[in-house]
VMD Tcl script that draws the C-alpha trace (Angstrom):
set ca {
  {40.06 -0.28 87.89}
  {38.25 -2.97 88.51}
  {37.10 -3.50 84.36}
  {40.65 -2.76 83.55}
  {41.82 -5.76 85.28}
  {38.47 -7.67 84.20}
  {39.46 -6.76 80.86}
  {42.99 -8.27 81.13}
  {41.42 -11.64 82.56}
  {39.37 -11.97 79.40}
  {41.59 -11.20 76.54}
  {43.65 -14.09 76.48}
  {40.21 -16.32 76.47}
  {39.22 -13.56 73.28}
  {42.40 -14.03 71.41}
  {42.26 -18.27 72.36}
  {38.65 -17.99 70.72}
  {40.27 -16.66 67.41}
  {42.22 -20.08 67.23}
  {40.64 -23.42 65.68}
  {40.43 -26.42 68.05}
  {42.52 -29.56 67.96}
  {39.87 -31.73 66.36}
  {41.14 -35.00 64.73}
  {39.91 -35.83 62.06}
  {40.41 -32.40 59.99}
  {37.06 -31.05 59.82}
  {36.42 -29.61 55.97}
  {35.52 -26.55 57.03}
  {35.84 -24.54 60.17}
  {35.05 -20.91 60.15}
  {36.10 -19.42 64.29}
  {34.12 -16.14 65.98}
  {34.86 -14.38 69.46}
  {33.41 -15.34 72.23}
  {32.85 -18.73 73.82}
  {29.32 -20.67 74.57}
  {28.93 -21.56 78.45}
  {28.16 -25.26 78.94}
  {27.25 -25.49 82.99}
  {23.70 -26.85 85.31}
  {21.52 -24.44 83.42}
  {22.62 -25.80 79.69}
  {19.31 -27.75 77.97}
  {19.45 -30.55 74.85}
  {16.67 -30.00 73.02}
  {15.65 -32.49 70.30}
  {12.53 -33.40 68.60}
  {11.02 -36.22 70.90}
  {8.92 -37.50 67.45}
  {12.75 -38.88 66.04}
  {13.43 -41.95 68.59}
  {16.29 -42.47 66.93}
  {18.34 -39.18 68.19}
  {17.83 -40.09 72.03}
  {20.92 -42.78 71.85}
  {23.06 -39.37 70.81}
  {21.44 -37.09 73.54}
  {22.31 -39.52 76.14}
  {25.35 -39.83 75.55}
  {26.33 -36.14 75.35}
  {24.42 -35.97 79.03}
  {27.32 -39.02 80.16}
  {29.89 -37.75 78.74}
  {29.36 -34.18 80.13}
  {28.40 -35.54 83.41}
  {31.94 -37.49 83.75}
  {33.63 -34.39 83.06}
  {32.18 -32.17 84.31}
  {29.46 -33.78 86.79}
  {26.94 -31.21 85.49}
  {23.08 -32.67 84.38}
  {22.36 -31.51 81.29}
  {18.42 -31.46 81.27}
  {16.73 -32.32 78.34}
  {13.95 -30.55 76.75}
  {13.20 -28.05 79.54}
  {13.91 -23.95 79.33}
  {17.64 -22.62 79.96}
  {19.41 -19.65 79.40}
  {21.62 -21.77 76.98}
  {20.59 -24.63 74.72}
  {22.03 -27.24 72.88}
  {19.93 -28.16 69.82}
  {20.18 -31.48 67.82}
  {18.08 -31.50 64.54}
  {18.19 -34.29 62.72}
  {16.36 -33.50 58.96}
  {16.83 -34.25 55.94}
  {16.23 -30.51 54.97}
  {19.79 -30.38 56.21}
  {20.79 -31.95 53.03}
  {24.31 -32.53 54.62}
  {26.20 -36.29 53.10}
  {25.06 -38.91 54.98}
  {27.49 -38.93 58.56}
  {27.77 -35.54 57.43}
  {27.13 -32.56 60.33}
  {27.05 -28.58 60.86}
  {27.64 -27.68 64.18}
  {26.85 -23.66 64.61}
  {28.22 -22.82 68.54}
  {27.17 -18.99 69.47}
  {27.31 -17.43 72.49}
  {23.94 -18.27 73.45}
  {23.35 -21.48 71.30}
  {24.86 -24.33 69.71}
  {23.47 -26.13 67.41}
  {23.94 -29.54 65.60}
  {22.86 -30.57 62.48}
  {22.90 -33.15 60.51}
  {20.75 -35.41 58.06}
  {21.15 -38.74 59.77}
  {22.21 -40.26 63.51}
  {25.86 -40.95 62.39}
  {25.68 -36.75 61.39}
  {24.49 -36.13 64.80}
  {27.04 -37.90 66.94}
  {29.76 -36.89 65.01}
  {28.77 -33.30 65.23}
  {28.57 -34.01 69.22}
  {32.38 -36.05 69.24}
  {33.78 -32.74 67.20}
  {32.34 -30.58 70.27}
  {33.65 -33.16 72.91}
  {37.20 -32.42 71.43}
  {36.67 -28.68 72.55}
  {36.00 -29.87 76.23}
  {38.49 -31.19 79.18}
  {38.81 -34.86 78.35}
  {39.31 -35.28 82.66}
  {36.87 -34.35 85.53}
  {36.86 -30.72 85.98}
  {35.54 -28.29 88.28}
  {36.10 -25.19 86.18}
  {33.14 -24.39 83.41}
  {32.97 -25.60 80.37}
  {33.71 -23.35 77.43}
  {33.08 -23.92 73.50}
  {34.23 -21.83 71.10}
  {32.17 -20.01 68.75}
  {32.67 -21.33 65.37}
  {30.83 -22.87 62.31}
  {31.83 -26.03 61.45}
  {30.28 -28.18 58.39}
  {32.02 -31.08 57.80}
  {31.34 -34.89 56.47}
  {33.63 -37.76 55.48}
  {35.48 -38.76 52.48}
  {34.96 -42.72 52.78}
  {32.07 -44.75 53.59}
  {34.43 -47.25 54.88}
  {36.77 -46.09 57.67}
  {37.69 -49.16 59.82}
  {39.94 -50.73 62.76}
  {40.26 -54.55 62.81}
  {41.02 -56.20 65.89}
  {42.18 -59.57 66.11}
  {40.66 -61.67 69.33}
  {41.72 -65.02 68.52}
  {45.54 -64.89 68.92}
  {45.28 -63.01 72.10}
  {42.14 -62.80 73.93}
  {40.41 -58.91 74.94}
  {37.33 -58.70 77.14}
  {34.27 -57.17 76.23}
  {35.22 -54.17 78.43}
  {38.55 -53.75 76.11}
  {36.71 -53.95 72.99}
  {34.36 -51.28 73.92}
  {37.28 -49.19 75.08}
  {38.47 -49.90 71.50}
  {35.20 -48.96 70.21}
  {35.23 -45.78 72.09}
  {38.86 -44.64 70.85}
  {37.05 -45.61 67.24}
  {34.09 -43.32 67.69}
  {35.87 -40.16 69.18}
  {37.86 -40.18 65.71}
  {34.73 -41.10 63.27}
  {35.94 -44.36 62.70}
  {32.55 -46.29 61.80}
  {33.45 -49.54 60.77}
  {34.93 -52.79 63.21}
  {35.97 -55.48 62.32}
  {35.72 -58.11 64.32}
  {38.31 -61.06 63.89}
  {36.89 -63.84 65.55}
  {37.89 -67.15 64.51}
  {41.31 -68.39 64.00}
  {43.45 -71.46 64.27}
  {44.90 -71.20 67.84}
  {40.85 -69.50 69.07}
  {37.50 -69.64 68.48}
  {35.77 -66.73 70.39}
  {32.15 -66.83 69.99}
  {29.45 -68.98 71.06}
  {27.56 -70.92 68.56}
  {24.99 -72.80 70.85}
  {24.43 -75.75 68.23}
  {28.05 -76.45 68.13}
  {28.81 -75.91 72.43}
  {32.76 -77.73 71.71}
  {33.74 -74.84 69.65}
  {34.41 -72.90 72.85}
  {34.52 -75.89 75.17}
  {37.28 -77.06 73.10}
  {38.24 -74.45 70.63}
  {38.62 -71.13 72.58}
  {41.59 -72.89 74.68}
  {44.91 -73.59 74.24}
  {47.87 -74.47 76.53}
  {49.33 -71.04 78.18}
  {52.52 -70.32 76.17}
  {52.72 -66.56 76.44}
  {55.89 -66.52 78.19}
  {57.52 -67.57 74.29}
  {57.66 -65.66 71.41}
  {54.95 -66.51 69.03}
  {57.04 -67.97 66.51}
  {59.01 -70.52 68.56}
  {55.98 -71.74 70.71}
  {55.61 -75.32 70.31}
  {52.32 -77.37 69.62}
  {50.70 -78.27 72.86}
  {50.74 -82.12 74.10}
  {47.20 -83.71 75.18}
  {48.18 -84.33 78.65}
  {48.70 -80.28 78.90}
  {46.58 -78.20 80.31}
  {44.22 -75.99 77.99}
  {44.45 -72.56 80.51}
  {44.22 -69.99 78.20}
  {41.56 -68.51 76.33}
  {38.06 -67.20 76.19}
  {35.19 -66.19 74.40}
  {32.00 -63.93 74.44}
  {28.07 -65.39 74.89}
  {25.85 -64.29 72.44}
  {24.37 -62.28 75.45}
  {27.66 -60.35 75.67}
  {27.91 -59.87 71.61}
  {24.03 -58.40 71.36}
  {25.34 -56.12 74.07}
  {28.42 -54.90 71.92}
  {26.84 -54.68 69.30}
  {24.70 -52.40 70.80}
  {26.79 -50.68 72.58}
  {28.73 -49.77 68.94}
  {25.58 -48.85 67.30}
  {24.88 -45.70 69.83}
  {28.34 -44.52 68.89}
  {27.55 -45.29 64.82}
  {30.48 -48.43 65.08}
  {29.01 -50.93 62.62}
  {30.54 -54.57 63.36}
  {31.83 -56.82 60.72}
  {32.25 -60.31 62.24}
  {34.99 -62.25 60.63}
  {34.33 -66.15 60.51}
  {37.54 -67.31 59.16}
  {36.98 -69.99 56.45}
  {38.25 -72.43 54.61}
  {41.89 -72.25 56.04}
  {42.72 -70.87 60.00}
  {40.25 -73.09 61.63}
  {42.30 -75.45 63.75}
  {40.17 -74.25 66.59}
  {36.98 -75.76 65.09}
  {39.03 -78.93 63.73}
  {39.94 -79.30 67.35}
  {36.49 -79.44 68.52}
  {35.04 -81.02 65.38}
  {37.86 -83.22 63.44}
  {35.27 -84.16 61.13}
  {35.52 -81.14 59.42}
  {39.09 -81.92 58.21}
  {40.48 -83.32 55.67}
  {42.47 -85.89 57.50}
  {39.37 -86.19 60.23}
  {42.20 -86.85 62.95}
  {42.25 -85.64 66.56}
  {44.33 -82.81 67.37}
  {44.24 -79.64 69.64}
  {43.61 -76.11 69.17}
  {47.47 -74.30 67.67}
  {49.28 -72.86 70.11}
  {51.27 -69.83 68.04}
  {52.61 -69.74 65.08}
  {53.87 -73.45 64.52}
  {51.29 -75.43 62.14}
  {54.13 -78.53 61.55}
  {51.49 -81.68 60.80}
  {48.35 -79.77 62.38}
  {45.17 -79.72 59.76}
  {43.82 -75.66 59.44}
  {41.94 -76.46 56.61}
  {37.99 -77.16 56.18}
  {37.43 -80.58 53.61}
  {35.84 -78.70 50.27}
  {35.01 -81.83 49.64}
  {32.61 -82.72 52.50}
  {28.95 -81.78 52.33}
  {28.78 -81.87 56.40}
  {31.36 -79.33 56.63}
  {28.92 -76.65 54.18}
  {26.21 -77.62 56.63}
  {28.31 -76.83 59.37}
  {29.22 -73.82 58.33}
  {25.43 -72.93 57.10}
  {24.66 -73.40 61.15}
  {27.56 -71.25 62.12}
  {26.67 -68.10 59.87}
  {23.00 -68.54 60.70}
  {23.29 -68.05 64.63}
  {26.25 -65.15 63.44}
  {23.60 -62.84 61.42}
  {21.10 -63.44 64.11}
  {24.00 -61.49 66.32}
  {25.04 -59.17 64.05}
  {23.03 -56.92 61.90}
  {25.95 -55.79 59.58}
  {25.58 -55.94 55.94}
  {28.59 -57.49 54.98}
  {29.86 -61.02 56.57}
  {33.46 -61.34 56.42}
  {34.19 -64.96 56.01}
  {38.57 -64.68 55.73}
  {39.55 -66.92 52.50}
  {43.50 -65.51 52.90}
  {46.34 -68.08 53.17}
  {44.49 -71.30 52.42}
  {47.15 -74.52 52.66}
  {45.65 -76.44 49.57}
  {48.05 -79.46 50.19}
  {45.86 -80.87 52.19}
  {43.28 -80.59 49.08}
  {45.78 -82.60 46.61}
  {45.94 -85.24 49.19}
  {42.32 -85.56 49.77}
  {39.72 -87.70 48.15}
  {36.58 -86.11 48.95}
  {37.90 -82.78 47.25}
  {39.81 -84.48 44.63}
  {36.21 -85.97 43.65}
  {34.64 -82.38 43.97}
  {37.55 -80.55 41.69}
  {36.18 -83.67 39.07}
  {32.47 -83.37 39.56}
  {32.36 -79.56 39.14}
  {34.54 -79.60 36.17}
  {37.18 -77.37 38.64}
  {40.71 -77.41 37.42}
  {42.37 -77.06 40.50}
  {42.71 -76.28 43.74}
  {42.29 -72.48 43.23}
  {39.32 -73.35 41.21}
  {37.90 -75.02 44.49}
  {38.99 -72.73 46.80}
  {36.65 -70.48 44.54}
  {33.97 -72.94 44.13}
  {34.07 -72.74 48.25}
  {33.63 -69.39 48.75}
  {30.74 -68.30 45.30}
  {28.94 -71.58 47.43}
  {28.84 -69.62 50.82}
  {28.35 -66.08 49.21}
  {25.05 -68.02 47.54}
  {23.93 -68.71 51.44}
  {25.07 -65.34 52.83}
  {23.50 -63.63 49.75}
  {20.01 -65.73 50.64}
  {20.28 -63.85 53.77}
  {20.13 -60.76 52.47}
  {23.29 -59.89 53.14}
  {27.22 -59.46 50.97}
  {29.91 -61.33 51.37}
  {33.49 -59.83 52.13}
  {36.95 -61.56 52.24}
  {40.79 -60.94 52.06}
  {42.29 -60.80 48.67}
  {43.17 -64.11 48.43}
  {39.18 -64.59 47.35}
  {40.38 -63.64 44.03}
  {42.12 -67.03 43.31}
  {40.33 -69.31 40.72}
  {37.94 -66.48 39.91}
  {35.97 -63.66 42.14}
  {32.46 -64.24 43.61}
  {29.65 -62.54 41.49}
  {28.64 -59.81 44.01}
  {31.85 -59.86 46.44}
  {33.60 -57.46 48.74}
  {37.49 -57.34 48.51}
  {39.58 -56.39 51.16}
  {43.14 -55.58 49.76}
  {45.92 -56.60 52.78}
  {49.05 -57.67 50.21}
  {49.55 -54.88 49.01}
  {46.52 -52.88 46.62}
  {47.39 -54.97 43.89}
  {44.45 -57.21 44.83}
  {42.23 -54.02 45.37}
  {43.38 -52.45 42.22}
  {42.34 -56.03 40.04}
  {39.14 -56.11 42.54}
  {38.16 -52.26 41.07}
  {38.84 -52.79 37.96}
  {36.67 -55.96 38.00}
  {33.53 -53.77 39.22}
  {33.76 -54.75 42.21}
  {33.68 -52.50 45.58}
  {36.89 -52.71 48.07}
  {38.47 -51.66 51.06}
  {42.36 -50.64 50.96}
  {44.26 -52.15 53.91}
  {47.75 -53.35 52.44}
  {50.34 -53.91 54.94}
  {52.20 -51.32 54.59}
  {51.18 -49.03 56.14}
  {47.54 -50.16 57.45}
  {49.11 -52.97 59.15}
  {49.37 -51.54 63.24}
  {51.13 -54.33 64.83}
  {54.29 -53.33 62.85}
  {57.08 -51.24 64.49}
  {56.08 -48.00 64.82}
  {59.24 -46.46 65.80}
  {62.99 -47.87 67.27}
  {62.70 -50.92 66.88}
  {65.32 -50.22 69.74}
  {63.25 -49.66 73.03}
  {60.20 -50.53 71.29}
  {57.66 -53.66 72.48}
  {58.49 -57.03 70.30}
  {56.56 -56.54 67.25}
  {57.90 -59.36 64.98}
  {58.44 -57.20 61.98}
  {57.39 -54.28 59.68}
  {57.92 -51.00 59.95}
  {54.67 -48.49 59.70}
  {55.45 -44.91 61.02}
  {52.44 -42.62 61.98}
  {54.03 -40.59 59.07}
  {53.48 -43.08 56.87}
  {50.07 -43.98 57.94}
  {49.32 -40.12 57.41}
  {50.67 -40.02 54.07}
  {48.29 -42.87 52.93}
  {45.96 -42.23 50.51}
  {43.50 -45.45 49.60}
  {42.72 -44.33 45.77}
  {45.41 -46.19 43.79}
  {46.88 -44.06 41.00}
  {46.34 -47.43 38.58}
  {42.51 -46.50 38.37}
  {40.58 -44.05 37.08}
  {37.74 -41.50 37.87}
  {35.36 -43.93 37.80}
  {37.29 -46.89 39.39}
  {37.31 -44.44 42.23}
  {33.50 -45.29 43.49}
  {34.49 -48.64 44.08}
  {37.21 -47.80 46.70}
  {35.22 -47.40 49.94}
  {37.91 -46.47 51.92}
  {40.60 -47.67 54.06}
  {40.97 -49.82 57.23}
  {43.78 -50.12 59.92}
  {44.27 -53.76 61.03}
  {45.54 -55.57 64.86}
  {47.14 -58.78 64.86}
  {47.40 -60.01 68.00}
  {50.24 -63.05 67.98}
  {52.78 -60.78 69.74}
  {49.99 -58.52 71.62}
  {48.74 -59.74 74.53}
  {48.18 -56.91 77.07}
  {45.21 -53.94 76.97}
  {48.43 -51.45 77.74}
  {50.25 -53.01 74.54}
  {47.59 -53.16 71.88}
  {46.76 -49.15 73.05}
  {50.65 -48.57 72.38}
  {49.88 -50.35 68.94}
  {47.22 -48.32 68.28}
  {47.41 -44.93 69.31}
  {48.22 -42.64 67.79}
  {48.47 -44.37 64.70}
  {44.27 -45.20 64.49}
  {44.13 -41.21 64.28}
  {46.52 -40.21 61.70}
  {44.49 -43.22 59.76}
  {41.26 -41.21 60.82}
  {41.87 -38.21 59.16}
  {43.33 -39.72 55.85}
  {39.69 -41.26 55.07}
  {37.21 -38.71 56.52}
  {39.47 -35.57 55.44}
  {39.63 -34.24 52.01}
  {43.56 -34.00 50.32}
  {43.43 -30.78 50.23}
  {43.38 -29.97 53.92}
  {45.72 -32.66 55.12}
  {48.67 -31.54 56.62}
  {51.16 -33.39 58.14}
  {53.00 -30.23 60.57}
  {49.36 -29.16 61.22}
  {48.10 -32.48 62.53}
  {51.36 -33.00 64.49}
  {50.37 -29.43 66.60}
  {47.24 -30.64 66.94}
  {48.69 -34.43 67.94}
  {49.80 -33.18 70.76}
  {46.87 -31.93 72.66}
  {45.66 -35.91 72.10}
  {48.89 -36.70 73.78}
  {48.14 -34.68 76.76}
  {43.99 -36.15 76.73}
  {46.33 -39.66 76.38}
  {48.24 -38.92 79.85}
  {45.26 -37.49 81.81}
  {43.01 -40.81 81.05}
  {45.77 -43.17 81.16}
  {45.57 -44.69 78.03}
  {49.18 -45.91 77.09}
  {50.57 -44.35 73.24}
  {54.16 -43.93 71.72}
  {55.07 -40.83 71.68}
  {56.35 -41.01 68.06}
  {58.94 -42.39 65.40}
  {62.19 -40.11 66.37}
  {64.37 -42.39 64.26}
  {66.14 -40.86 61.58}
  {65.52 -41.75 58.77}
  {68.87 -42.03 56.35}
  {68.04 -41.29 52.29}
  {70.37 -41.69 50.27}
  {70.36 -39.25 47.11}
  {72.29 -40.59 43.81}
  {72.23 -38.70 41.06}
  {74.79 -37.69 38.01}
  {77.47 -39.87 39.28}
  {77.55 -38.90 42.66}
  {76.21 -39.50 46.09}
  {74.75 -37.33 49.06}
  {72.47 -37.79 52.12}
  {69.03 -36.34 53.29}
  {68.88 -36.49 56.84}
  {65.06 -36.36 58.85}
  {62.68 -36.77 61.74}
  {59.09 -37.29 61.93}
  {59.14 -34.90 64.06}
  {59.00 -30.78 62.84}
  {59.94 -29.91 65.85}
  {63.06 -32.24 66.18}
  {66.82 -31.22 65.38}
  {69.18 -33.62 63.70}
  {72.37 -33.89 64.70}
  {75.37 -36.29 62.94}
  {78.54 -37.51 63.06}
  {80.98 -39.31 60.46}
  {83.62 -40.52 62.32}
  {81.93 -43.35 64.35}
  {81.61 -41.54 67.85}
  {77.95 -41.77 69.30}
  {76.24 -38.32 68.11}
  {74.38 -35.68 70.66}
  {74.04 -31.67 71.29}
  {77.61 -31.12 70.31}
  {77.98 -32.79 67.00}
  {77.01 -31.35 63.99}
  {73.90 -30.07 63.52}
  {72.00 -31.27 60.18}
  {71.00 -28.78 57.60}
  {71.89 -30.01 54.60}
  {72.85 -32.89 52.05}
  {75.31 -34.53 52.79}
  {78.34 -35.57 50.40}
  {79.56 -39.11 50.06}
  {82.90 -39.48 48.71}
  {84.39 -41.95 50.49}
  {83.51 -45.20 52.62}
  {82.23 -44.33 55.68}
  {79.38 -44.48 58.51}
  {76.63 -41.74 59.41}
  {75.51 -41.70 62.57}
  {72.32 -39.51 63.80}
  {70.17 -38.83 66.04}
  {66.94 -36.49 66.65}
  {66.88 -34.07 69.43}
  {64.02 -32.19 70.93}
  {64.10 -29.90 73.73}
  {67.87 -30.16 74.00}
  {67.40 -34.06 74.89}
  {68.29 -37.22 72.13}
  {65.28 -38.79 71.44}
  {67.13 -41.89 70.47}
  {68.14 -44.66 72.76}
  {70.43 -46.09 69.78}
  {71.79 -43.82 67.06}
  {70.93 -45.10 63.74}
  {73.58 -45.62 61.17}
  {74.36 -46.28 57.70}
  {77.68 -47.42 56.36}
  {78.25 -46.20 52.71}
  {80.44 -48.75 50.60}
  {82.28 -46.24 47.79}
  {82.81 -48.08 44.05}
  {83.02 -46.43 41.27}
  {78.81 -47.05 39.63}
  {78.12 -45.17 42.68}
  {75.76 -42.30 42.24}
  {75.02 -43.78 38.69}
  {71.49 -43.14 36.98}
  {69.72 -46.88 36.67}
  {67.14 -47.38 33.51}
  {65.13 -50.61 34.24}
  {64.01 -52.80 30.79}
  {61.03 -54.20 33.29}
  {59.78 -51.93 36.34}
  {60.24 -53.38 39.78}
  {57.35 -53.56 42.01}
  {55.89 -50.75 43.46}
  {55.87 -52.53 46.83}
  {59.89 -53.57 47.04}
  {61.28 -49.87 45.25}
  {63.88 -49.90 47.84}
  {64.92 -46.03 48.43}
  {63.92 -45.21 44.79}
  {65.33 -46.27 40.89}
  {68.98 -45.57 42.36}
  {68.62 -47.90 44.60}
  {71.10 -50.37 42.81}
  {73.70 -47.14 43.24}
  {73.52 -45.36 46.52}
  {76.35 -47.51 48.50}
  {74.35 -49.28 50.70}
  {73.61 -52.98 50.78}
  {71.05 -54.54 52.08}
  {70.07 -56.94 54.99}
  {69.24 -61.00 55.28}
  {65.79 -60.33 55.54}
  {64.07 -57.64 53.09}
  {64.01 -54.66 54.34}
  {64.09 -51.23 52.95}
  {67.03 -51.71 50.90}
  {66.61 -54.23 48.28}
  {64.80 -53.64 45.01}
  {62.21 -56.59 44.36}
  {60.49 -57.72 41.00}
  {58.37 -60.25 40.47}
  {57.09 -62.48 37.05}
  {60.10 -60.39 34.72}
  {63.76 -60.66 34.93}
  {65.79 -57.76 36.36}
  {67.74 -56.15 33.51}
  {68.85 -52.82 34.90}
  {71.45 -50.68 32.89}
  {72.96 -47.82 34.77}
  {74.80 -44.57 33.65}
  {78.32 -43.97 35.40}
  {77.79 -40.26 34.31}
  {81.77 -40.56 32.38}
  {83.82 -43.25 31.02}
  {85.18 -44.73 33.73}
  {88.39 -48.22 34.22}
  {86.22 -50.71 35.36}
  {87.75 -54.35 35.62}
  {85.01 -55.81 38.12}
  {80.96 -55.71 38.54}
  {78.75 -57.54 41.04}
  {75.38 -57.70 41.88}
  {74.13 -58.26 45.36}
  {70.96 -60.79 45.91}
  {69.17 -62.28 48.40}
  {67.04 -65.98 48.79}
  {64.39 -65.87 51.52}
  {62.70 -68.73 51.34}
  {59.84 -67.87 53.28}
  {58.94 -64.73 51.53}
  {58.95 -66.48 47.98}
  {62.13 -64.82 47.22}
  {65.04 -66.89 45.55}
  {68.47 -66.01 44.13}
  {68.69 -65.50 40.22}
  {68.86 -68.64 37.89}
  {71.51 -67.09 35.95}
  {73.33 -63.25 35.73}
  {74.73 -61.59 32.87}
  {76.84 -58.73 32.95}
  {77.48 -55.94 29.91}
  {79.35 -52.78 29.19}
  {78.81 -49.98 26.95}
  {80.73 -46.70 26.02}
  {77.76 -45.50 23.89}
  {74.58 -46.99 25.58}
  {73.73 -48.53 22.66}
  {76.19 -51.50 21.77}
  {77.10 -53.61 24.39}
  {79.74 -56.44 25.13}
  {79.47 -59.07 27.46}
  {82.06 -59.32 30.08}
  {80.60 -62.37 32.46}
  {77.68 -64.75 32.79}
  {77.43 -66.66 36.11}
  {74.89 -69.28 36.83}
  {73.20 -69.79 39.96}
  {74.24 -72.79 42.13}
  {72.35 -72.69 45.50}
  {69.30 -74.87 45.14}
  {65.82 -72.30 45.46}
  {64.92 -75.23 48.33}
  {67.61 -73.85 50.61}
  {65.35 -72.40 53.80}
  {67.86 -70.32 55.53}
  {68.15 -66.87 53.77}
  {70.47 -66.41 51.80}
  {73.06 -62.71 50.68}
  {75.11 -63.81 47.86}
  {77.20 -61.61 45.54}
  {77.08 -62.35 41.90}
  {80.84 -61.12 40.60}
  {82.63 -61.21 37.34}
  {86.30 -60.04 36.65}
  {87.12 -59.11 33.37}
  {90.65 -57.00 31.44}
  {89.86 -53.41 32.00}
  {88.18 -51.60 29.81}
  {86.45 -47.85 29.62}
  {83.21 -48.25 30.28}
  {79.98 -45.70 30.55}
  {77.68 -48.12 30.94}
  {77.12 -51.26 33.00}
  {73.87 -54.02 32.21}
  {73.07 -56.35 34.42}
  {70.30 -58.98 33.68}
  {68.99 -61.46 36.30}
  {67.07 -64.24 35.23}
  {63.99 -64.17 38.06}
  {62.62 -68.13 39.01}
  {59.33 -67.86 36.89}
  {57.52 -70.59 39.58}
  {58.13 -71.30 43.22}
  {59.78 -74.92 43.78}
  {57.48 -78.15 44.44}
  {56.69 -78.06 48.01}
  {56.55 -74.52 48.80}
  {53.45 -73.30 50.23}
  {53.67 -70.95 46.23}
  {54.47 -73.86 44.66}
  {54.06 -73.08 40.39}
  {53.24 -69.08 41.92}
  {55.96 -66.49 40.88}
  {58.97 -65.73 42.40}
  {60.86 -62.77 43.51}
  {64.58 -61.61 42.36}
  {65.75 -59.05 45.56}
  {68.59 -57.19 44.46}
  {70.81 -54.98 46.73}
  {73.18 -53.21 44.57}
  {75.23 -53.33 41.41}
  {79.54 -52.75 42.15}
  {81.76 -51.42 39.91}
  {85.80 -51.55 40.55}
}
mol new
graphics top color blue
foreach p $ca { graphics top sphere $p radius 0.5 }
foreach p [lrange $ca 0 end-1] q [lrange $ca 1 end] { graphics top cylinder $p $q radius 0.2 }
display resetview
């Protein structure tokens, strides 16, 4: 009886051992066996003492096991069960790759680099409890062969807009390390705060690191401070703290890339040393998003500026041993340069064409200095303007176009497009979510991202180093909020940049993620439980419209109503696309474990007209970054809102020319086109709109033409329907031509650059 009882007790563990552990990112190859390796007080870690490089990994493993169990792992001592760390070039494993072999009596991690040893340990740790336990530690018997897809697996943190202590930064690094992220992009300088001690220029932190505390106001509503107000918010890192954090990160196989902004976003430096700007007028660091009448650029015509930057970068490079130094280069307001005699003299002396080439001169000059120190320059994609520095690496944030352009030029790139790599954007809701300002990047969006654009050929793929998640902190001022915005999206990105595409599976990832949620709960980490917002996707084809409802959660069920009532468990359960045959409003919620997961139901109104469901063809392709819900978005019955969200088709450089096939002839007497103007987003109403009709798709008759009478300088968002009426005709095809504003107006931040046309619907009645 005792033997039988013992078998019953052990059976669940034996069966459990056959299931792969919930490791994130998903390993390249994992083979499970029966049994466990037990870690206890008799366990010893063995490594070659001649390989001093392995010692930090040994110490890390000892500390982690001690924290969760109290066991003190012996080092190179005889024991009944051993953990072997084997660092050897003979392993033939890729850089940062590892092999983890677990049997009942031994556990061996083999790698050709320190990073591989460390990542083998991280996979081992993910099989163990994440908090203190009194139980023995069981590692399932298995064989893992694993290596990363990309060399750059990054996370970014802005500590200028809101300051985070050294301890919080270390916590951030720990989270990155657990999920095999290897590059920490540290945004140390911006208009609102200079965060690194520079010994030669003490005012950078005495003055530039402090501003008037306005954390009680939304970022964009913060007025510029007055001189008599106390500068009581801020902070900075001493060089000693920075050295400690660099060493802390190195032990976790993380390289820190410091970002020292230039030539723009430097109001904090100018507050400390006004002579660095074009105006040379005294000012305070910015307190928020208000830039009016404040200098934010270095003067590109002043030699003293370059001496200052070289001094600063020299101290930066003494602290940070990274190959790359990030110099920003983004969002430079060139208006001060246009008015500055020194900058204009520089343009003339260097034979430059304009301020764009002046920016290129600035970046190239800084690159020469960085290269002289045997480092490499990296910057945001604006460094392409006016000509790219010869050896520069581009970080593509304004979509992927900058990265694509740079890769085709033979430059290395890091992909970090705002969609989906900005983790300060909403990930759910937005009802019930912390304020995020704008944008919507769900966990599923991040997981589905592939950093290699389809526009690149095989030879150009090698220039894509990887991808990075960015966290800008205008609206993030606490550690709890920071954790919430990063978790769990960082895990999704980690799998996207580590695991082979063929190994990625959303449902499987979501299942493994639930184990990590439990660990977050045990550790007291704040995280988003997921996006339960129902996606309402119109399907417009063959002259008919239907709607697909879905949730990111594979376990959730969607319920909906069509009569305006609030949906719940007693409402209609979604099983297949819903036909839309009349003007109506769909409301929907996600339900999980008999609980409605949405604070507010998602709702969408559909307005029926005779072009609904029509197939749309475009003479000029719309931007892939503003595709709305697909090519037929202009006939889906959904009107956009006054912000450039998902229901707007966007096009730049070319006119919007859209031809709608109604599916059959219909009697039509009115046609309309809905458009948006949003000055700050470079979106303008079309200059003219022409409407044409046809019965055969070949011969078109013009039925109306309108000229826009709203000036391009109108600042507030404007939605306008351009409509024409005519005597009723039998129509099968409608063609609409909207003339895009070819250049942003004078005084606009994008002056002279192409504007955008945004359209939401072509209507017909």
